[in-house]
All heavy atoms as an XYZ file, in Angstrom:
1024
protein
N     265.851    160.425    103.409
C     265.342    160.614    102.042
C     264.738    159.352    101.523
O     263.659    159.291    100.926
C     266.353    161.203    101.159
C     265.905    161.498     99.752
S     267.170    162.360     98.911
C     266.212    163.214     97.745
N     265.424    158.224    101.740
C     264.903    156.920    101.292
C     263.629    156.547    101.990
O     262.746    155.925    101.439
C     265.952    155.854    101.488
C     267.132    155.924    100.557
C     268.057    154.778    100.714
C     269.221    154.956     99.745
N     270.199    153.808     99.834
N     263.513    156.942    103.256
C     262.363    156.609    103.975
C     261.043    157.339    103.378
O     259.989    156.679    103.347
C     262.453    157.097    105.400
C     261.333    156.705    106.350
C     261.554    157.062    107.782
C     260.372    156.585    108.644
N     260.534    156.980    110.000
N     261.172    158.485    102.887
C     260.122    159.186    102.224
C     259.590    158.494    100.984
O     258.414    158.334    100.768
C     260.502    160.642    101.843
C     260.711    161.538    103.030
O     260.122    161.197    104.156
O     261.392    162.588    102.874
N     260.515    157.949    100.204
C     260.175    157.188     99.034
C     259.456    155.894     99.375
O     258.508    155.529     98.748
C     261.398    156.885     98.152
C     261.932    158.131     97.416
C     263.109    157.740     96.590
C     263.679    158.977     95.883
N     264.711    158.667     94.973
N     259.908    155.239    100.420
C     259.267    153.995    100.884
C     257.860    154.293    101.399
O     256.910    153.592    101.088
C     260.082    153.363    101.990
O     261.440    153.113    101.540
C     259.531    152.027    102.429
N     257.699    155.390    102.113
C     256.405    155.791    102.604
C     255.449    156.034    101.429
O     254.240    155.676    101.486
C     256.495    157.017    103.456
C     257.141    156.700    104.849
O     257.267    155.531    105.195
O     257.580    157.680    105.462
N     255.912    156.691    100.401
C     255.053    156.989     99.244
C     254.654    155.688     98.554
O     253.455    155.543     98.221
C     255.818    157.818     98.207
C     255.761    159.336     98.561
C     256.311    160.135     97.401
C     256.136    161.641     97.653
N     256.612    162.406     96.534
N     255.523    154.768     98.354
C     255.254    153.504     97.744
C     254.220    152.732     98.595
O     253.261    152.185     98.024
C     256.493    152.624     97.587
C     257.403    153.138     96.467
C     258.591    152.233     96.315
C     259.546    152.773     95.238
N     260.734    152.000     95.136
N     254.359    152.743     99.875
C     253.400    152.069    100.745
C     252.019    152.714    100.659
O     251.020    151.967    100.602
C     253.898    152.093    102.225
C     255.129    151.243    102.432
O     255.422    150.320    101.628
O     255.768    151.452    103.515
N     251.986    154.025    100.631
C     250.680    154.725    100.548
C     250.021    154.463     99.190
O     248.820    154.364     99.116
C     250.816    156.220    100.799
O     251.515    156.862     99.777
N     250.793    154.347     98.082
C     250.213    154.036     96.791
C     249.525    152.608     96.839
O     248.507    152.411     96.253
C     251.227    154.092     95.685
C     251.613    155.476     95.265
C     252.958    155.719     94.991
C     250.695    156.498     95.186
C     253.372    157.014     94.650
C     251.079    157.767     94.812
C     252.416    158.060     94.567
O     252.754    159.301     94.148
N     250.176    151.692     97.480
C     249.585    150.378     97.609
C     248.267    150.430     98.340
O     247.320    149.708     97.944
N     248.161    151.145     99.375
C     246.963    151.299    100.130
C     245.866    151.899     99.305
O     244.745    151.433     99.208
C     247.124    152.091    101.417
C     248.049    151.290    102.415
C     245.837    152.468    102.075
C     248.515    152.074    103.600
N     246.226    152.963     98.525
C     245.234    153.582     97.657
C     244.768    152.645     96.582
O     243.586    152.585     96.203
C     245.832    154.866     97.030
C     245.997    156.049     97.933
C     247.233    156.671     98.088
C     244.944    156.504     98.684
C     247.428    157.687     98.931
C     245.066    157.571     99.530
C     246.342    158.192     99.688
O     246.494    159.214    100.484
N     245.702    151.897     96.062
C     245.356    150.894     95.022
C     244.404    149.854     95.554
O     243.391    149.561     94.911
C     246.608    150.238     94.475
C     246.394    149.294     93.245
C     245.815    150.075     92.094
C     247.790    148.743     92.828
N     244.635    149.336     96.703
C     243.796    148.292     97.297
C     242.380    148.892     97.587
O     241.413    148.263     97.212
C     244.402    147.815     98.638
C     243.424    146.959     99.367
C     243.246    145.581     98.967
C     242.762    147.388    100.485
C     242.375    144.793     99.655
C     241.893    146.572    101.154
C     241.703    145.289    100.806
N     242.307    150.047     98.165
C     240.992    150.593     98.469
C     240.287    151.080     97.176
O     239.077    151.028     97.090
C     241.092    151.795     99.443
C     241.320    151.259    100.892
C     242.480    151.485    101.552
C     240.335    150.485    101.477
C     242.679    150.981    102.843
C     240.530    150.008    102.771
C     241.670    150.239    103.419
O     241.845    149.760    104.686
N     241.053    151.454     96.186
C     240.459    151.769     94.881
C     239.836    150.577     94.211
O     238.701    150.673     93.712
N     240.474    149.491     94.264
C     239.939    148.224     93.698
C     238.675    147.807     94.459
O     237.631    147.476     93.892
C     240.991    147.009     93.781
C     242.182    147.394     92.956
C     240.364    145.738     93.406
C     241.971    147.451     91.469
N     238.714    147.865     95.780
C     237.574    147.564     96.613
C     236.443    148.509     96.242
O     235.280    148.055     96.103
C     237.981    147.683     98.079
C     236.908    147.320     99.073
C     236.487    145.851     98.872
C     237.373    147.542    100.506
N     236.669    149.800     96.095
C     235.651    150.686     95.731
C     235.040    150.431     94.378
O     233.827    150.443     94.134
C     236.201    152.161     95.727
O     236.693    152.457     97.053
C     235.143    153.203     95.353
N     235.931    150.052     93.424
C     235.447    149.720     92.025
C     234.562    148.489     92.066
O     233.510    148.444     91.408
C     236.648    149.448     91.176
N     234.893    147.531     92.892
C     234.077    146.317     92.996
C     232.696    146.646     93.582
O     231.665    146.209     93.107
C     234.777    145.224     93.851
C     233.874    144.105     94.236
C     236.074    144.690     93.111
N     232.675    147.511     94.618
C     231.422    147.948     95.177
C     230.579    148.680     94.185
O     229.366    148.487     94.065
C     231.706    148.781     96.431
C     232.254    147.882     97.569
C     230.389    149.456     96.958
C     232.803    148.573     98.737
N     231.207    149.520     93.381
C     230.463    150.285     92.360
C     229.862    149.301     91.334
O     228.700    149.502     90.913
C     231.348    151.340     91.710
C     231.706    152.436     92.709
C     230.697    151.923     90.472
C     232.752    153.409     92.254
N     230.616    148.351     90.952
C     230.143    147.340     89.958
C     228.965    146.600     90.521
O     227.961    146.406     89.855
C     231.220    146.354     89.514
C     232.267    147.139     88.647
C     230.663    145.188     88.783
C     233.452    146.295     88.275
N     229.053    146.219     91.813
C     227.927    145.515     92.457
C     226.701    146.405     92.418
O     225.612    145.950     92.096
C     228.289    145.105     93.891
C     229.364    144.053     93.852
C     227.043    144.685     94.622
C     229.985    143.783     95.236
N     226.849    147.690     92.809
C     225.719    148.563     92.799
C     225.112    148.760     91.425
O     223.910    148.726     91.250
C     226.124    149.920     93.380
N     225.964    148.890     90.439
C     225.488    148.998     89.038
C     224.721    147.753     88.609
O     223.667    147.843     87.983
C     226.662    149.212     88.072
C     227.247    150.609     88.174
S     228.702    150.862     87.131
C     228.420    149.962     85.722
N     225.223    146.621     88.911
C     224.555    145.394     88.575
C     223.236    145.170     89.278
O     222.319    144.630     88.680
C     225.538    144.155     88.815
C     226.755    144.152     87.938
C     227.683    143.027     88.418
C     226.432    144.017     86.486
N     223.190    145.598     90.541
C     221.901    145.487     91.241
C     220.823    146.383     90.716
O     219.637    146.094     90.755
C     222.141    145.696     92.740
C     222.916    144.629     93.448
C     223.234    145.089     94.870
C     222.242    143.278     93.389
N     221.245    147.563     90.228
C     220.221    148.500     89.726
C     219.919    148.288     88.263
O     219.006    148.865     87.681
C     220.766    149.955     89.871
O     221.980    150.106     89.188
C     220.921    150.323     91.300
N     220.665    147.384     87.599
C     220.500    147.142     86.199
C     219.206    146.376     85.855
O     218.628    146.493     84.817
C     221.676    146.348     85.695
C     221.948    146.351     84.240
C     223.176    145.629     83.877
O     223.588    144.678     84.570
N     223.833    146.093     82.884
N     218.675    145.544     86.776
C     217.556    144.694     86.551
C     216.273    145.407     86.829
O     215.582    145.232     87.852
C     217.636    143.414     87.391
C     216.780    142.381     86.921
O     216.185    142.499     85.824
N     216.582    141.302     87.669
N     215.833    146.328     85.972
C     214.599    147.127     86.117
C     213.470    146.453     85.346
O     213.702    145.745     84.378
C     214.813    148.559     85.652
O     215.229    148.494     84.284
C     215.837    149.275     86.456
N     212.169    146.688     85.726
C     211.102    146.006     85.064
C     210.962    146.321     83.576
O     210.434    145.493     82.831
C     209.867    146.594     85.771
C     210.361    147.171     87.052
C     211.811    147.518     86.817
N     211.382    147.440     83.093
C     211.254    147.778     81.698
C     212.278    147.103     80.771
O     212.201    147.187     79.563
C     211.321    149.293     81.443
C     212.596    149.944     81.874
O     213.218    149.408     82.857
O     212.934    150.984     81.327
N     213.244    146.416     81.342
C     214.267    145.713     80.626
C     213.896    144.167     80.579
O     213.214    143.729     81.435
C     215.632    145.858     81.222
C     216.116    147.306     81.162
C     217.584    147.373     81.669
C     218.069    148.791     81.584
N     219.410    148.879     82.088
N     214.524    143.514     79.610
C     214.378    142.040     79.586
C     215.097    141.440     80.790
O     216.038    142.017     81.265
C     215.012    141.561     78.257
C     214.258    141.957     77.040
C     214.897    141.421     75.792
O     215.544    140.355     75.856
O     214.783    142.053     74.746
N     214.611    140.301     81.208
C     215.303    139.653     82.312
C     216.749    139.310     81.981
O     217.048    139.006     80.873
C     214.503    138.315     82.524
C     213.417    138.316     81.523
C     213.515    139.530     80.668
N     217.568    139.411     83.019
C     218.986    139.182     82.836
C     219.271    137.697     83.077
O     218.818    137.102     84.058
C     219.804    140.045     83.882
C     221.261    139.704     83.805
C     219.537    141.468     83.670
N     219.989    137.126     82.175
C     220.385    135.721     82.267
C     221.744    135.690     82.971
O     222.749    136.350     82.547
C     220.534    135.043     80.899
C     219.195    135.048     80.221
C     221.076    133.627     81.057
C     219.223    134.615     78.767
N     221.766    135.006     84.093
C     223.018    134.943     84.933
C     223.932    133.860     84.349
O     223.563    132.686     84.378
C     222.679    134.705     86.401
C     221.843    135.849     86.909
C     223.976    134.505     87.196
C     221.339    135.651     88.323
N     225.126    134.220     83.890
C     226.055    133.216     83.397
C     226.727    132.455     84.469
O     226.638    132.727     85.697
C     227.118    134.092     82.601
C     227.034    135.417     83.264
C     225.650    135.619     83.798
N     227.362    131.360     84.110
C     228.092    130.522     85.048
C     229.326    131.314     85.623
O     229.778    132.311     85.043
C     228.654    129.285     84.368
C     227.575    128.404     83.818
C     228.162    127.283     82.989
O     229.328    127.258     82.672
N     227.318    126.351     82.594
N     229.868    130.794     86.770
C     231.003    131.447     87.362
C     232.122    131.644     86.355
O     232.425    130.745     85.547
C     231.538    130.637     88.517
O     230.680    130.707     89.627
N     232.792    132.796     86.365
C     233.869    133.074     85.501
C     233.501    133.632     84.133
O     234.296    134.090     83.407
N     232.210    133.626     83.787
C     231.755    134.103     82.533
C     231.168    135.501     82.759
O     230.177    135.654     83.387
C     230.700    133.157     81.956
C     231.342    131.791     81.806
C     230.649    130.943     80.862
N     230.607    131.502     79.514
C     229.840    131.097     78.589
N     229.002    130.100     78.812
N     229.857    131.706     77.383
N     231.835    136.445     82.205
C     231.425    137.869     82.310
C     231.145    138.386     80.893
O     231.770    138.007     79.942
C     232.560    138.679     82.906
C     232.750    138.487     84.336
C     232.743    137.369     85.108
C     233.089    139.501     85.318
N     232.997    137.552     86.411
C     233.180    138.892     86.586
C     233.239    140.923     85.205
C     233.479    139.618     87.672
C     233.555    141.595     86.336
C     233.620    140.985     87.614
N     230.266    139.385     80.849
C     230.049    140.058     79.560
C     231.262    140.914     79.284
O     231.960    141.339     80.199
C     228.755    140.880     79.618
O     228.961    141.990     80.564
N     231.423    141.261     77.993
C     232.510    142.139     77.618
C     232.353    143.500     78.197
O     233.330    144.157     78.614
C     232.601    142.271     76.103
C     233.059    140.955     75.401
C     233.127    141.085     73.907
O     233.327    142.245     73.407
O     232.998    140.099     73.239
N     231.079    143.916     78.349
C     230.812    145.275     78.971
C     231.313    145.292     80.425
O     231.858    146.283     80.870
C     229.325    145.615     78.854
C     228.821    145.791     77.473
C     228.451    144.455     76.756
O     228.355    143.429     77.443
O     228.268    144.518     75.561
N     230.988    144.197     81.147
C     231.396    144.180     82.579
C     232.918    144.108     82.700
O     233.485    144.781     83.545
C     230.788    142.932     83.236
N     233.543    143.359     81.842
C     235.048    143.344     81.787
C     235.613    144.742     81.618
O     236.429    145.200     82.407
C     235.585    142.434     80.632
C     235.524    140.974     80.985
O     235.114    140.582     82.093
O     235.958    140.190     80.116
N     235.171    145.400     80.538
C     235.647    146.716     80.196
C     235.361    147.715     81.313
O     236.204    148.536     81.673
C     235.003    147.191     78.932
O     235.391    146.373     77.861
N     234.157    147.654     81.848
C     233.762    148.548     82.883
C     234.594    148.394     84.169
O     235.055    149.386     84.734
C     232.292    148.299     83.268
O     231.877    149.211     84.280
N     234.928    147.182     84.568
C     235.689    146.901     85.742
C     237.103    147.490     85.521
O     237.626    148.208     86.356
C     235.798    145.452     85.976
C     236.730    145.136     87.202
C     236.222    145.130     88.455
C     238.047    144.874     87.013
C     237.029    144.872     89.551
C     238.901    144.595     88.113
C     238.358    144.631     89.382
N     237.736    147.167     84.375
C     239.096    147.636     84.125
C     239.196    149.182     84.029
O     240.041    149.829     84.606
C     239.690    147.005     82.897
C     241.069    147.589     82.531
C     239.884    145.494     83.047
N     238.186    149.761     83.389
C     238.107    151.256     83.262
C     237.948    151.920     84.602
O     238.685    152.879     84.943
C     236.988    151.680     82.355
C     236.946    153.147     82.109
C     235.842    153.554     81.154
C     235.730    155.028     80.837
N     236.291    155.950     81.768
N     237.045    151.396     85.413
C     236.834    152.051     86.752
C     238.045    151.858     87.652
O     238.422    152.755     88.352
C     235.581    151.439     87.415
C     234.302    151.930     86.861
S     232.795    151.518     87.795
C     232.892    149.770     87.852
N     238.649    150.674     87.543
C     239.888    150.431     88.355
C     240.989    151.405     87.882
O     241.607    152.040     88.747
C     240.248    148.990     88.090
S     241.844    148.506     88.799
N     241.202    151.510     86.637
C     242.293    152.393     86.147
C     241.925    153.899     86.446
O     242.839    154.595     86.862
C     242.522    152.235     84.633
C     243.590    153.108     84.128
C     244.919    152.846     84.355
C     243.301    154.240     83.390
C     245.900    153.689     83.900
C     244.300    155.089     82.987
C     245.611    154.810     83.176
N     240.700    154.259     86.245
C     240.313    155.683     86.472
C     240.549    156.094     87.977
O     240.829    157.226     88.202
C     238.825    155.916     86.113
C     238.609    155.970     84.613
O     239.565    156.002     83.855
O     237.420    155.918     84.249
N     240.454    155.170     88.829
C     240.681    155.394     90.282
C     242.098    155.864     90.507
O     242.320    156.695     91.391
C     240.425    154.116     91.050
C     240.270    154.340     92.478
C     238.989    154.999     92.762
C     238.789    155.077     94.223
N     237.723    155.981     94.590
N     243.081    155.446     89.643
C     244.464    155.819     89.901
C     245.030    156.654     88.805
O     246.242    156.963     88.812
C     245.280    154.473     90.019
C     244.704    153.643     91.109
C     243.931    152.562     90.783
C     244.910    153.985     92.427
C     243.353    151.822     91.831
C     244.382    153.250     93.452
C     243.590    152.210     93.141
O     242.996    151.422     94.148
N     244.245    157.099     87.875
C     244.723    157.849     86.724
C     245.482    159.089     87.099
O     246.515    159.359     86.559
C     243.520    158.225     85.808
C     243.948    158.761     84.462
C     242.858    158.998     83.508
C     241.476    158.957     83.908
N     240.490    159.214     82.848
N     245.016    159.766     88.110
C     245.708    161.033     88.517
C     247.076    160.701     89.128
O     247.979    161.570     89.056
C     244.844    161.855     89.546
O     244.576    160.988     90.679
C     243.543    162.249     88.959
N     247.253    159.558     89.715
C     248.503    159.224     90.389
C     249.563    158.807     89.326
O     250.731    158.885     89.602
C     248.349    158.116     91.384
C     247.424    158.463     92.522
C     247.143    157.349     93.426
O     247.673    156.241     93.295
N     246.215    157.554     94.391
N     249.129    158.308     88.160
C     250.096    157.810     87.178
C     250.020    158.532     85.865
O     250.615    158.072     84.879
C     249.762    156.280     86.898
C     249.936    155.465     88.158
C     248.399    156.070     86.301
N     249.355    159.669     85.847
C     249.113    160.353     84.568
C     250.328    160.713     83.754
O     250.322    160.689     82.549
C     248.237    161.594     84.734
C     248.809    162.728     85.547
C     247.846    163.883     85.668
C     248.352    164.921     86.599
N     247.383    165.987     86.802
N     251.449    161.064     84.350
C     252.588    161.469     83.620
C     253.583    160.311     83.292
O     254.508    160.467     82.523
N     253.371    159.170     83.815
C     254.335    158.073     83.722
C     253.671    156.917     82.946
O     252.815    156.224     83.466
C     254.725    157.617     85.114
C     255.832    156.655     85.131
O     256.051    155.865     84.154
O     256.565    156.581     86.148
N     254.121    156.694     81.707
C     253.523    155.628     80.868
C     253.778    154.261     81.481
O     252.901    153.374     81.373
C     254.123    155.722     79.453
C     253.726    156.935     78.657
C     254.398    156.932     77.287
C     252.167    156.972     78.479
N     254.899    154.039     82.090
C     255.150    152.712     82.661
C     254.175    152.405     83.820
O     253.661    151.308     83.936
C     256.614    152.620     83.219
C     256.990    151.271     83.688
C     258.449    151.193     84.150
O     259.250    152.048     83.752
O     258.792    150.235     84.863
N     253.902    153.446     84.636
C     253.010    153.217     85.780
C     251.592    153.052     85.260
O     250.821    152.239     85.803
C     253.065    154.417     86.657
C     254.248    154.455     87.596
C     254.179    155.649     88.533
C     255.438    155.756     89.430
N     255.397    156.894     90.306
N     251.236    153.705     84.138
C     249.954    153.548     83.531
C     249.750    152.078     83.093
O     248.728    151.434     83.353
C     249.764    154.476     82.367
C     249.555    155.927     82.750
C     249.425    156.850     81.546
O     249.338    156.390     80.416
N     249.510    158.180     81.821
N     250.771    151.562     82.402
C     250.690    150.194     81.887
C     250.630    149.213     83.073
O     249.949    148.250     83.053
C     251.874    149.885     81.004
C     251.745    150.566     79.664
C     250.462    150.234     78.900
O     250.107    149.085     78.858
O     249.823    151.230     78.451
N     251.450    149.438     84.154
C     251.429    148.598     85.314
C     250.091    148.600     85.958
O     249.569    147.580     86.456
C     252.489    148.995     86.279
C     253.896    148.633     85.856
O     254.085    147.754     84.983
N     254.952    149.265     86.388
N     249.449    149.758     86.090
C     248.121    149.886     86.706
C     247.063    149.122     85.841
O     246.252    148.412     86.388
C     247.746    151.349     86.842
O     248.748    152.053     87.663
C     246.384    151.466     87.511
N     247.112    149.279     84.540
C     246.192    148.553     83.726
C     246.427    147.053     83.845
O     245.503    146.283     83.894
C     246.398    148.975     82.240
C     245.854    150.356     81.902
C     246.136    150.741     80.473
C     245.788    152.176     80.167
N     246.105    152.567     78.827
N     247.661    146.592     83.860
C     247.974    145.199     84.026
C     247.470    144.672     85.391
O     246.912    143.580     85.472
C     249.472    144.999     83.875
N     247.579    145.503     86.413
C     247.128    145.099     87.714
C     245.609    144.981     87.683
O     245.054    144.015     88.238
C     247.502    146.151     88.748
C     246.979    145.833     90.165
C     247.600    144.968     90.949
C     245.781    146.460     90.566
C     247.062    144.643     92.238
C     245.298    146.147     91.837
C     245.911    145.258     92.652
N     244.895    145.937     87.069
C     243.439    145.870     86.984
C     243.007    144.628     86.226
O     242.064    143.955     86.614
C     242.907    147.132     86.327
S     243.131    148.595     87.313
N     243.668    144.318     85.096
C     243.287    143.115     84.309
C     243.585    141.859     85.169
O     242.793    140.890     85.097
C     244.036    143.123     83.008
C     243.578    144.122     82.019
C     244.129    143.915     80.636
N     245.553    144.181     80.626
C     246.149    145.336     80.319
N     245.423    146.362     80.040
N     247.463    145.438     80.309
N     244.632    141.838     85.859
C     245.011    140.708     86.737
C     243.934    140.519     87.805
O     243.415    139.373     87.977
C     246.337    140.895     87.392
S     246.851    139.549     88.479
N     243.506    141.538     88.470
C     242.445    141.455     89.488
C     241.181    140.955     88.897
O     240.512    140.110     89.477
C     242.249    142.838     90.160
C     243.297    143.285     91.120
S     243.468    142.194     92.541
C     242.020    142.607     93.457
N     240.853    141.455     87.672
C     239.657    140.990     86.993
C     239.678    139.499     86.741
O     238.738    138.761     87.026
C     239.489    141.754     85.724
C     238.245    141.227     84.882
C     236.997    141.463     85.525
C     238.348    141.934     83.479
N     240.845    139.024     86.269
C     240.973    137.585     85.972
C     240.876    136.785     87.260
O     240.269    135.660     87.293
C     242.278    137.292     85.263
C     242.326    137.902     83.843
C     241.160    137.428     82.979
O     240.753    136.256     83.014
O     240.501    138.281     82.354
N     241.465    137.250     88.383
C     241.369    136.549     89.653
C     239.901    136.460     90.102
O     239.415    135.449     90.536
C     242.230    137.218     90.697
C     243.686    137.331     90.416
C     244.339    135.941     90.514
C     245.815    136.136     90.306
N     246.549    134.894     90.284
N     239.184    137.576     89.982
C     237.817    137.630     90.367
C     236.991    136.670     89.573
O     236.125    135.903     90.103
C     237.255    139.072     90.319
C     237.892    139.958     91.349
C     235.727    139.045     90.434
C     237.671    141.451     91.130
N     237.257    136.629     88.281
C     236.521    135.759     87.346
C     236.678    134.327     87.623
O     235.870    133.430     87.210
C     236.813    136.102     85.953
C     236.297    137.421     85.504
C     236.840    137.942     84.169
C     236.555    137.089     82.951
N     236.995    137.683     81.691
N     237.812    133.911     88.284
C     238.029    132.536     88.557
C     237.064    131.976     89.632
O     236.815    130.779     89.724
C     239.464    132.297     89.100
O     239.661    132.941     90.309
C     240.528    132.568     88.095
N     236.536    132.862     90.440
C     235.609    132.461     91.542
C     234.203    132.939     91.410
O     233.299    132.287     91.899
C     236.255    132.878     92.813
C     235.650    132.292     94.035
C     236.434    132.577     95.279
C     235.789    131.953     96.531
N     236.589    132.229     97.757
N     234.030    134.096     90.746
C     232.646    134.685     90.748
C     232.260    135.098     89.307
O     233.088    135.485     88.484
C     232.651    135.968     91.611
C     233.050    135.683     93.016
C     234.343    136.054     93.484
C     232.148    135.172     93.911
C     234.651    135.827     94.807
C     232.522    134.934     95.243
C     233.755    135.238     95.695
O     234.158    135.028     97.009
N     230.926    135.022     89.084
C     230.483    135.672     87.867
C     230.165    137.149     88.188
O     230.204    137.543     89.321
C     229.298    134.941     87.220
C     228.007    135.015     87.939
O     227.655    136.068     88.463
N     227.287    133.965     87.982
N     229.784    137.888     87.158
C     229.632    139.379     87.343
C     228.452    139.710     88.276
O     228.356    140.808     88.756
C     229.489    140.077     86.030
C     228.309    139.699     85.207
C     228.266    140.329     83.883
O     227.965    141.511     83.772
O     228.574    139.610     82.920
N     227.533    138.731     88.489
C     226.354    138.990     89.331
C     226.544    138.427     90.760
O     225.683    138.587     91.608
C     225.149    138.299     88.683
C     224.884    138.822     87.311
C     225.275    138.031     86.209
C     224.342    140.044     87.124
C     225.088    138.552     84.936
C     224.118    140.537     85.852
C     224.492    139.775     84.747
N     227.734    137.860     91.061
C     227.967    137.277     92.384
C     228.989    138.104     93.155
O     229.482    137.658     94.205
C     228.560    135.864     92.249
C     227.582    134.835     91.632
C     228.253    133.510     91.438
O     229.392    133.465     91.064
O     227.547    132.513     91.690
N     229.277    139.271     92.733
C     230.370    140.042     93.303
C     230.094    140.396     94.782
O     231.024    140.554     95.593
C     230.623    141.337     92.590
C     231.258    141.140     91.207
C     231.391    142.476     90.498
C     232.562    140.469     91.298
N     228.809    140.463     95.173
C     228.531    140.793     96.550
C     228.945    139.620     97.500
O     229.042    139.824     98.696
C     227.070    141.081     96.766
C     226.103    139.942     96.461
C     224.664    140.412     96.578
N     223.782    139.506     95.847
C     223.465    139.560     94.533
N     223.970    140.548     93.858
N     222.689    138.699     94.012
N     229.247    138.473     96.962
C     229.738    137.327     97.730
C     231.202    137.375     98.017
O     231.760    136.668     98.854
C     229.380    135.980     97.037
C     227.928    135.747     96.905
C     227.718    134.431     96.167
C     226.218    134.177     95.915
N     226.093    132.890     95.093
N     231.913    138.296     97.314
C     233.360    138.417     97.461
C     233.714    138.880     98.834
O     233.048    139.759     99.374
C     233.896    139.387     96.388
C     235.360    139.289     96.213
S     235.930    140.133     94.684
C     234.802    141.435     94.418
N     234.806    138.311     99.368
C     235.232    138.665    100.688
C     236.446    139.576    100.682
O     237.203    139.577     99.665
C     235.522    137.411    101.524
O     236.661    136.739    101.003
C     234.368    136.453    101.595
N     236.741    140.199    101.776
C     237.962    141.016    101.865
C     239.224    140.152    101.785
O     240.188    140.471    101.206
C     238.024    141.757    103.245
C     237.056    142.950    103.253
O     236.681    143.413    102.172
O     236.753    143.433    104.350
N     239.073    138.843    102.294
C     240.189    137.947    102.235
C     240.456    137.615    100.723
O     241.710    137.478    100.400
C     239.877    136.701    103.023
N     239.447    137.470     99.967
C     239.627    137.240     98.490
C     240.450    138.384     97.893
O     241.426    138.176     97.182
C     238.310    137.075     97.776
C     237.544    135.802     98.045
O     238.183    134.815     98.378
O     236.323    135.824     97.851
N     239.964    139.554     98.178
C     240.588    140.740     97.567
C     242.056    140.894     98.005
O     242.900    141.128     97.174
C     239.784    142.015     97.931
C     238.421    141.923     97.299
C     240.496    143.269     97.486
C     237.421    143.013     97.789
N     242.290    140.709     99.266
C     243.677    140.817     99.780
C     244.572    139.745     99.126
O     245.714    140.033     98.731
C     243.708    140.695    101.304
C     243.141    141.883    102.053
C     243.143    141.677    103.495
C     242.497    142.877    104.164
N     242.404    142.690    105.650
N     244.087    138.532     99.019
C     244.861    137.440     98.409
C     245.158    137.784     96.966
O     246.349    137.670     96.496
C     244.098    136.127     98.534
C     244.826    134.976     97.819
C     244.078    133.695     97.772
O     242.998    133.601     98.459
N     244.480    132.753     97.013
N     244.167    138.183     96.178
C     244.390    138.454     94.773
C     245.191    139.688     94.558
O     246.058    139.759     93.658
C     243.022    138.640     94.075
C     242.175    137.419     94.056
C     242.658    136.117     94.076
C     240.779    137.296     94.132
N     241.613    135.201     94.079
C     240.431    135.933     94.114
C     239.743    138.234     94.148
C     239.131    135.489     94.115
C     238.432    137.762     94.186
C     238.158    136.408     94.195
N     245.082    140.666     95.470
C     245.924    141.872     95.378
C     247.394    141.495     95.533
O     248.266    141.872     94.723
C     245.524    142.876     96.493
C     246.418    144.110     96.483
O     246.070    145.039     95.725
O     247.384    144.168     97.260
N     247.702    140.624     96.513
C     249.041    140.160     96.723
C     249.554    139.380     95.542
O     250.712    139.561     95.062
C     249.144    139.316     98.022
O     248.695    140.086     99.114
C     250.541    138.838     98.262
N     248.684    138.460     95.030
C     249.116    137.605     93.899
C     249.390    138.489     92.661
O     250.424    138.249     91.994
C     248.015    136.577     93.613
C     247.904    135.506     94.613
C     246.701    134.609     94.379
O     245.976    134.705     93.329
O     246.454    133.724     95.267
N     248.553    139.474     92.433
C     248.747    140.316     91.234
C     249.998    141.176     91.399
O     250.698    141.346     90.404
C     247.520    141.170     90.955
S     246.099    140.262     90.352
N     250.203    141.683     92.561
C     251.417    142.517     92.789
C     252.691    141.650     92.552
O     253.657    142.103     91.959
C     251.406    143.131     94.201
C     250.437    144.264     94.321
C     250.442    144.741     95.784
N     249.314    145.666     95.954
C     249.328    146.929     95.626
N     250.401    147.467     95.109
N     248.257    147.687     95.851
N     252.676    140.435     93.110
C     253.777    139.537     92.968
C     254.009    139.190     91.487
O     255.140    139.124     91.014
C     253.616    138.248     93.724
C     253.759    138.504     95.284
O     254.393    139.511     95.698
N     253.196    137.642     96.103
N     252.878    138.962     90.776
C     252.973    138.580     89.378
C     253.561    139.785     88.562
O     254.378    139.539     87.668
C     251.524    138.274     88.858
C     251.515    137.865     87.409
C     250.069    137.582     86.980
O     249.313    137.096     87.803
N     249.755    137.792     85.742
N     253.200    140.981     88.913
C     253.695    142.137     88.184
C     255.203    142.432     88.534
O     255.926    142.884     87.703
C     252.914    143.387     88.503
C     251.428    143.406     87.862
C     250.681    144.551     88.400
C     251.526    143.378     86.372
N     255.575    142.099     89.767
C     256.939    142.325     90.197
C     257.896    141.315     89.517
O     259.007    141.589     89.242
C     257.109    142.156     91.713
C     256.393    143.254     92.484
S     257.377    144.689     92.462
C     256.901    145.370     93.997
N     257.381    140.086     89.301
C     258.181    138.979     88.758
C     257.441    138.423     87.561
O     256.779    137.419     87.656
C     258.340    137.891     89.772
C     259.062    138.326     91.015
C     259.078    137.185     92.020
C     259.623    137.701     93.349
N     259.509    136.733     94.427
N     257.456    139.171     86.392
C     256.717    138.672     85.265
C     257.262    137.328     84.791
O     258.456    137.010     84.956
C     256.989    139.722     84.136
C     258.065    140.551     84.681
C     258.217    140.371     86.144
N     256.364    136.520     84.214
C     256.730    135.157     83.766
C     257.808    135.250     82.671
O     257.837    136.181     81.844
C     255.494    134.477     83.210
N     258.753    134.275     82.761
C     259.843    134.222     81.699
C     259.170    133.980     80.379
O     258.330    133.127     80.264
C     260.814    133.142     82.108
C     261.570    133.498     83.368
O     261.769    134.735     83.611
O     261.948    132.560     84.104
N     259.721    134.628     79.364
C     259.198    134.448     78.018
C     260.037    133.434     77.249
O     261.113    133.209     77.458
C     259.142    135.764     77.315
C     258.159    136.707     77.950
C     258.178    138.024     77.197
C     257.203    138.996     77.883
N     257.200    140.295     77.338
């Protein structure tokens, strides 16, 4: 019986990782299609500087990816939102919103691990 619970937890982690990866790819696609001729030219900010819209969009897409898995559990919802915000902050330390295509799988894996560890052991208040 305990093995089944462990298997479920492991599979949620895999879904979360691939969901984040998918969200990042979607954001990249959105950003690449955003620069159309009928719009004003886009000014690319420095690394770590994201628009509020990009921040919100990333967190929303990340959370939406797992909403069905956590819909009845408020604690899991809050943990998922915290994870998504953590991933966003990690990404912002190295890339601006227009450089996401430069992000590597190693970056994502490292930040995923760091965010999970951070959520498991919250900072002392």
